[in-house]
N, C-alpha and C positions, 0 to 999 in steps of 0.2 A: 659110577661113584668110586672114588679112591678107596682102596682097601685100607682099613684101619691099621693093618700091620705095616703099611708103608709110611704112615704119618710120622713126622719128626718129633712131635710133642704128644705126651699122653692126652687122651681125650678127657674132656671135662665138660660139665654143664654150666654154661654162663648163668649168672644170677638172673632170676626171673624179673622182667621189667614191671614196674607198678604203673597203673594208669594215672595220667595227670593231664593237665591242660594249661596252656599259656595263651596270652592274647596280646597282639600288637595293636595298641591304640594309636591311630594315625590321624593326622590333620594336614590340611593344605596351607601352605604359606607362599609368599611371593618368591621364595627361594626354592620351592619344591616341597615334597612330602617331608614331614617330621614324624618321628615315632617316639612314644613315651617309654623311658627306661628308668630303672632304679638300681641302686647298689644293694646287693645282698649283705647280710650281716657278716662280719669277719669271723664269727663263730659258727656260721651255718654248716651243716653236715655235708651239703652239696654245693659246689662252686662258691666257696666263701669269698666275699669281697668282689665278686664279679658283677658287672652291670648286665641286667637281664630285663626281660619283659615280665609283667606281673603274671602270676600263675601258681599252681600247686597241684597236689594230688586230688583226684576225683573222690568225693565222698559218696557213701551209699545214699545219702539224702538228696544228692543231685539228681539221681535217677528217679527219685520219688516226687520230684517237683515239676514234672512235665505240665501238669494242669495249671501251673502258675506262670507259664512262659508262652510267649507268642512264637510261632514257628512258621517257616516257609512250607509250602506243599511238598517240596522236594527234600526237606530236611528230615532225615530218618531219626529214630530214637537215639542211636548212638551219638550222632552229631548234636542232637538236642541236649543230651546229658553233658557232653563236653562243653557246649556253649554255656549252659547253666553254671558249670564249675568255673569256667573262665570269668563269668560275670560276678560270681560270688567272690572269687579270689581278688579280682580287681577292686572290689569294694573293700574287702577286709584289709588289703595291703595298701591301697592308695586312696580309698574313699571315693572312687569313681563308680557311679551307678548307671548301668545301661538298662534302663527300665522306662516304661511309659504308663501314664494314666489311661483310663478307658477312652477319653476323648482325644488321645494321641499326643498330649503334652508330655514332654520329657520330665524326668525326675528333677525337682527343684532343690535349691539350697536348703529349704525348710525340710524337705523329705530326707535329704542326706543327714542333716543335723539330728533328726528325730530317730534315726535308726542306729542302734548300738552295733558297732563292728564285731563285738564279741558275742552278740546274742543270736537267736535263731533267725537267720537271714531271710529266708523265703517267707516265713510267717510274718515278720515285721513288714516286709514289702506288701504283702497281701492286706495287712491291717490298714495300710495307707492307700489302698486301692491301686497299687502298682503291679503291673505285669512285667516280668523280665523280658527284655527285647532280644530274645535269642534269635529272632528272625533277622536281626541286623548284624549278627556275628557269622563270619564265613571261615572256612578252613583254608589256610594259606599253604602250609607245609605239614609234614608228618615226620617227626624224628623219633628214633628209638636209640637209647643210649648205647654206646659202644660195648661190645661183648667183653672187653678186657677190664671193665670197671666193676667194682664190687657192689655199687648201688646204681640201679638202672631204672629208667622210666620210659614209658611208651606215651609220647606226647604229641598231640596235634597242636601246631602253632596256628592259632586262630587269629582273625583280624577283624577290626571294627572301627568305624569312624568315632573319634572322640566326641562324646556328647557336648553340645553347646552349653556354655555358661558354667561348666564345671572346672575345678582346678584340683590337681592331685595333691594329697597330703599323706605322706608316708606314715606307716604305723609305728616307725622308729623301733620296731622289734625284729621283724623279718626283713623289712625293706627300708632303705634310707635314700636321701638325696634324689627325689624324682627330677628327671631332666628331659627336656625335649631336645631331640638331635636329628639332624639330617643323616640318613644312613651313611653317606660318604664321609661326613664329618666324624661320626662315631668310629668308622673304620680307620680314618687317618689318626685319630687320637689313640686308638688301640695300637696301631703300628708304631706310634711314637712312645708307647709305654705308659700313657697316662689314663687309660680307660680300659681296664682289663675285662675281656669277654671270653666266654668259652666257645668252642668250635661251632656248635649249631647256631648260636647267636650271630657269629661272624658270617657264616654262609647265608643265613636268612637275610641279614642286612645287605649282603652283596646282591641278592636277587631283588630285594625291595628297592634298591637304588636305581633299578632299571625303569621304574614306573614314574611317570610325570605327575600323576595326580591320584588322589584317593579313589576317585571314580574309576580310573584305569585299573587299579589293582583289585577293587571289588568286582568289577566286570570280569576280570580274569579268573576270579574265584567262584563265579556263578555256577559252575558245573557240579559243585558239592564234592569235588575230588581235589586232594592236595596237588599243588603244582609239582611236588616231588615227595617221595618217601625215601628215607635213608636211615640205615643203621651203619654208621661209618666203621672203618677198620683202621687200626693203628700200626704203623711201622716206624722204623728209624731211618731218617735221612740226615746225613752228616752228623750222626749221633744225637739228633733231636727227635723227640716224639712228634710224629706228623700224622694227621688224620686224612683219610681219603673217602670220598663218596663213591657210590656204585658206578657212576659214569666216568670216573677218572682212571687213567691208565694203570695205576698201581693196585687198584682194588682187587682185581682178579688174582694177582700173585699172593696177596695177603690172605685171601679166602682159601687158596690152595694150601699154602704153607701153614697157616694158623687158623684152621676152620672154626675153632672155638674161641678165637679172639686173643690167643696168647700174644702178648706184646714182646716179640722176640726176633722179628725178621728185619734185616738190614736191606734197604732198597737201593743203596748206592751202587752204581755200576762199577764192577770190579773186573779188570782185565788182568790183574796180577794173581788171581786165585779163583778157585772154583766156588760156586754157590750151590749149596745143597737145597733142593726144593722138596724132595721126598727121599725116603731111604733108598729108593730105586731110581731116582731121577736127579741128575746133576747138570748144571749149566756152566759152561765155560765160555766167556765172551771174548772174542778176538779184539785186539786193539786197533780196529779199523773204523772208527766212527766217521760219519760223514752224512752228506745230504741224502745219499741213497742207502746208507746202511744204519742210520740212526745212531744208537750208542755203540754199535758194532755187531758183528755176526755172531749169533748164538750157536755154539756147538753143544750137543747134548750127549750125555752118557746114560744109557738105560741098563739097569741090572744092579748087581751087588757083588761083594767079594766071593760069595759062594757060587754064583752063576757065571761070573765074568760079565763083560759089558759089550753092548752094541754102541759104537760111536756114530753119531749122526751129524752130518755136515762138518767135517773137520776144518773147513774154512779156508782162508787164503794161505799162501805159502809163507808162513810165519813160524820160524823155528821155535821161538819161545812159547807161542800159543800151542803148538803141537806137543811140546815138552810138557806143558801143563795138562793137556788131555791125557797123554800117556802116563804121567805120574799119578794123576787122580785115579786112573783105572788100575794102578799097580801093574801096568804093562799087560794086563789080561784082557785084551780087546779081541772078541771073537768074530765080529763083523764090523765093517765100515760101510755106512749107507749115505749116499749123497741124494738129497731131495731133488737137485737139478745141477746143471753144469756151469752155472755162472761163476765168475772168477773169485767171488768172496765165499763160495761154498765148497767147491770140489778140488782145487789145486793141492790142498793139504793131504788128500787121501793117500797118494802113493808114498810120500815121505813118512806119514804116520804108519802106514803098513810096514815100511822098511824098519821102523823102530821096534816092531813087535817080533818076538822070536818065532811065534807060530804063524806069521804072515797071514793075517785074517783077510778073507776075500773082500774086495771092494764091490759093492752092490749098488744098483741104480739102473737108469736107462741111458743109453748112449745118446749123445747130442746128434741132432739131425743136420743135414747140410745147410739148413736155414739159420743155424746158430752162428753168432759172431765168432771170429777167430779165437778170441780170448776165452770162449766158452766151450771149447772142444773137450769132450770127455768120453772115455770108453771104459765101462766097468769090467771087472773080471767075469761077472755074470749078470745078465739083465734080470730085473725083477718083473714079475707078472702082476697085473691088476688082481687084487684080492689075495695075493700070495701072503703066507704068514711066516714070520721069522720068530723062532722060539729060543729062549734061554731058560735053563732049568738048573736049580741048585738049592740046597738048604730047604727043600720042601716047598719052594716058591717057583712059580713060572712067570716069565715076563714075555708076553706075546705082542708082536707088532703086526698089524695087517696093513698091507700096501694098498693105496688108492691112487690110481693114475689120474692126475689132475692137470692136464695141459691148459695153457692159457697165458700164464706169466712166461713160461718156457714150454716148448713142445714136449720136453722130457721131464716135466715136473711131477714129483710124487709127494703125497702126504702119507702120514703113518698114524695108525690108531693104536694106542696102548690099550689092548682089549680088557685086561683085568682091572684097570684103573679108570677107564673111560676118559682118556686124554687124547687130544688130537695134536700131533706134531705137524705144523702147517707149512714149514719152509717159508717161501715168499708169497704163498697164495693168500694168506691172511696175516696181516701185520698189526702190531699195536702202535697206534699213533699216526699212521699214514696209510694211504692206499698204494698197493703195488703198481708198478709200471707194467703195462702190457705193450710190448715193443715188437711190432711186425718186422720181419716175416716170421720169426720164431714165436712171437707172441700172437695170440688170437683172441679177440674179445668174446666171440660167441663161445669158444672153448672155455674161456675163463668163467663165464656166467654158468655154463652147464656144469663145470667142475664145482662151482659153489653149490649147485643143487645136489651133487653127489655127496658133498660134505654135510649138507643139511640132513640127508638121508642117513648118513653115518651117525650123526648126533642122535637121531631118533633111535637107531638100531642099538647103539651101544651106551646110551645114556650119557653122552659126552657133555660135560659141564665146563671144561677148561681147554684152552688152546695154547700150545707152546709155539710161539712164532720164532722165525729166524732173526727177527729184529724187534726189540722191545720186551717189556714185561709180559708175564703170563696174562692172558685174557680170560675173564670170567664170562658167565652167561653166554656160552658158546653158540647155541642156536640163534639167539637174538643178535649176537655180534655178526654172524654170517648174514642174517636177514637184513641188517642195517647196511652191510657192505654191498649186498646186491641192490638194495634200494638206492643207495648212493650212486652206484654205477649206472642204473637206469635213469636216474634224475640227470646225471651228467650227459648221458646219451641224448636225452630230450633237449638239453641246452645245445649240444652239438648239432642236432637236427635243426633247431631254431636258427643257429648261426649259418648253417648251410643254406637255409631257405632265405635268410636275410641278405646273404651275399652269394648268390648261386654261381657267379662266375669267378669267385675268389678261390683261395686254397688254404691249407692249414695255417700258414702264417697269419692270415687275416681272421681265421675262425677262432684261433686260440684266445685272443683277448675277449671275445664275446662269450665263448663257452666256459672259460676259466677266469671270469672276472672276479671271483671270490678267492683266487689264488694269487700270491705275490708274483709280480712280473718276473722276478729273478728265477721263478720256477717254471716259467712258460716253455723254455726249451725242452725240459723234461716232460712237461704236460703234453707237448705237441706229439710225443711218441705215442702216448695213450690215445690222444685225439685221432691220430691216423688209424689206430686199431678200431676206434668207434666208427670212423668214416667208412672203413672197409665193411664193417658189419651193417651199417645203415644202408650202404649201397646194395649189399647183397640182399637185404630185406626189402629194398625198394621204398625206403622211407624218406629219402631226401626231398622228394617233390610232392609229398602229401598223398 
């Protein structure tokens, strides 16, 4: 866990979220699924003027009404309470009643007309012999309001088929203008500026749009678990407030820099200036974006003015980039570490060293004869596996532990920031793409075994975040590594299938089969990793079953 002393923003406690529930009422049409939406009052305290699904806060009475609701055997008490709240809110706001008589008949127009929207809801239903049809309400998603907002809710987004024969009538107090909309149409109208929606509504509609029928979406919700749970985070992109979910590339960086949800971090890629991530962690991105380098190669400075700095991966031979590293460190660079010898990582080491009066040592592992000519590298001193590099000053220590992680390159290293539980991954783990494993210097078995070493390091040091050489900070570090290994093994299975389908062919013929989910323009690059897979497959004797 990152030390509080290294956080850029004072710690604070986000507002506690209040329990609420909302429901997507859906129906089938010849054009696909439609969902019922309404416009909130312009004076509402939350999302004024936005088009939303009916819903509201969960009352204590909702939890006391279980005896008046039908439930599925797998529907626990919490889900039942949420469903009751959603049924109540849909009636109070839109006059839609999800309830049935004892003989299975749905609520009629006479039932709806007889029930006062402002009276005791459950009691009135019971008096007319109606049971709330909570067993017909399923959980679709789970949203928790962003940490930066002063008013927050913990909201299951439930889903139910619109009862037959009923029509929505807005209460004209909280909700106005009930409208049926195809998810894609609502999203298009929002994009055009005529249908304002808040972030969770937008993302929910994006997912709903993927379903062809109400049955399909209800079947997907049969597990009683939301299709996703998210508490988004906010950052600035091109000066605009932009929200990100947990699976998106920017989320981890926002979680590191603004753990309590402070809306303060710019996510735009800067190659003209340094980006402060923590008090002891700065990223300087080289202006070398491309297919293989993403937005550019990330150089990192570890330390502070009192301890001096360790410069990691000074990058390509770019004088302006090296000047920015040197200037950001105030010239006080104590060590230069290269995670590996590839030409976008190590060539800047010697020129950066020459710029420093104290001539800091260049550390790393020498390239092997298997490395390409452009990747030749000899450090001033080789680093040993599990060696520690320490900076001290101002009562703080900044310790890096070296982990030898061959695979992408034979001389590849990763580094653990011990005190703050951070992993500097070089090219072994990237954000937004998978690294190329290019024989002979790259080795797929080594790569997978190195992932296991990083998994063990995550457990040992409580690592939550990964600092890659390309892309934003990655969050959920152990899960990210596990997904990466799973992806590699799934790819390997496709390579095995391609080899068995065309046993007398070669990499050129196998790539289209094994990388059919990758654009053809990337196949020349993919072929390099495919060859690494083939070598591993042959060594394991998997090619022929």
